[in-house]
N, C-alpha and C positions, 0 to 999 in steps of 0.2 A: 379243628376241634379244640376246645379249650382244654389245657392240661389240668389234671386234678389239683396240682399245687396252686394253680391260678384261678380255680373255680370260685374261691372266696377271697375277699380282701383280708388284710390283717385285722381290720376292724370287725369284719363279719365273723372271722374265726374266733375272736375274743367274745363276740356276742353269743355265739353258739356254745363256747366253753362255759361261759357264765350261766347260760340256760341249763346246761347239763348239771353243773355244780348246784344250782338252785333247786332243780328237780330232785336231786339226790339228797337234799336236806330233809325231804319229807317222806322218803321211802328207803326201804332196804334194797331196792332194785338198783341195778347198774346199767347205765346207758352209754353206748359208744356210737359215734358218728363217723362214717367212712365214706370218702369220695374216691371213686375209681374211674379210670378213663374208659375202659372197655371190658365187657364181660364175655361177649360172644366171640368165638374164634373167627378168623378170617373166612370169607365166603369163597373158598377156592373153586368150587364147582361153577358158581356164577361168574367168577373172574376168568376162569378158563374158557367159558363159552364166549364171553365178551372179547377176550384176547384173540381167540380163534377167528371170530367174525371180523375183528379189526385187521388182523393179519391178512386174511383173504381179501378184504376190500383194498388194503394197501397194495397187495400184490397185483390185483386186477388193474388198478389204476396205473401202476408202473408198467404192467404188461402192455397196456394200451399206449402209454407214453413212449415206450421204446419200440413200438410197432411189432409187438409180439416177440421181442428178443431181449428180455430182461437179463442183466448180468449179475455178477456176484454182489455188487454193491446194492442193487435194487432188492435182491433176495434178503440181504442182511438188514436192510432198512425195514422191509416187511416183517422180518422176524423180531426186530427191536420194537416195532410198533405193537406187535402181538404180545410180547413179554411185558412191555410197559402197561398196556391196558389190562393185562391179566393181574398184575400186582395192584394197580390202582383199583380195579374192580373188586378184587378180593378184600381190599382194605376199606374202601368207601361204601360199597353197596351192602346194606344191612341184610341179615338173614330174614327168613320169614318170621312173622310175629310169634308163632308158637315156639320156634327154635330160639328166638331171642329171649322170650320170657323164661324158658327153661334154663338158658345159659346164665341169666341174671340171678335166678334163684340158686343155681349150682354154685355160682361165685359167692353168693351171700353165705351159703352153708360152709364153704371152705374158709371164708374170712372169719366167720363166727368161731370156728375152731382155732384158726391161726392167732387171733387176737385174744384168745383165752376167755372169751365171754361165757363159754360153757363150763367154766371152772369156778364160778362164784359160789360162795358158801351155801346160799339157799336156792341155787339154780334160778336166779331172778335177773339174769342178764338180758339186755335187749340190744340188738344191732340195728342201726338205721343206715342203710347203704344207698348211696346215689351213684348210679352208673351213667356217666355222661353220654357216651356214644348211643346207648339204647334209649336215652331220655326216660329212664325208669328208676323207681324207688322201691326198696324192699324194707319192711320192718319185720325182723326175725327175733322171736322171743324164746327163752329157754323153757324147759319142761314145766317147772312149777307155775310159771305164768300161763302157759297154754292149758294147764289143767283147770284154770279158773276163769278164763275168758273164751269167748266164741272165736272160731277160726277167722271170721271176717272183721274182727275187732279193729284192726289197724287201717281200714279203708279211709276213715276220716282223717287220720294223721297223715297218711300218704297224700291225700288230696290237698291238705293244708300246705304241705311241703311243696308239691308240684305247682300249686297256685303261686306261691312266692317265687319260685324259680322262673316260671313263665312271665311273671311281671317284672323280672329283672331285680328281684329282692331275695336272692337265694338265702342269704344269712338270716333274714327276717323269717322266711318260711321255715327253715330248718329249726330255728330257735322256737318258733311257735309250735311246731310238731313235737319237739322235745318236751316242751312245757305240758302239752296235752298227754303225752306218754307218761310223764312223771306223775301227773294228777291221777291217772288211772292206776298206776302202780301203787300209789300211796293208799288207795282204797283197799287193795288186797294185801299189800306188803308194806305196812307203815314202818317208819324208821325205828330200829331197835336201840336200846341203850347200849352204848359202846360200839355202835356200828362204825365200821371203817370203810374208807373209799378203796375198793378193790381194783378198780380199773381207772386209767387216765381219763380226764375230762376233755382233753384236747381233741381237735378234729384230726383223724387219721387219713392219709391219702395213699393210694396205690395205683399201679399202672392200669 
């Protein structure tokens, strides 16, 4: 899995930063872009089932190879196989779709608070979060924005971003989505005189 810090090149990071800065020239809203590695917890139950199965298979094979008299070494090998598969399965196997979606949204809400997006003067902050492991994107807006737009408003922006990522042009996709978000915010929250930049424009990364 690509690490969050490597998800975008330096050139792409600058492109996204510039898109955020340009968008905020027309609106009182604040946009933050976050790339994280994984939102869902490890799939321990699935990993345990795979590990148990692998351990049993390894033991049975060694039982047959030793004519029904496996020794300590064979038992330790079977145990090591089971543990190895357990951890690999827990890390690599994704949770069910519903659990994955819930985990990504929970992570987005936590990051929204951690990054201070909910503390903007007019409650006009927006988080754009890409979760690499889950191949998912969340656009989470603050209260003042949600009071004026429909709940499914951000589907278009999410699709624009995902299309760019799938085409191998993540920076372009994120920048395009940010531009769309900025245009929508400008309609409802035009830039005020004396407006200041309350949040950094740079791309944030997390584990």
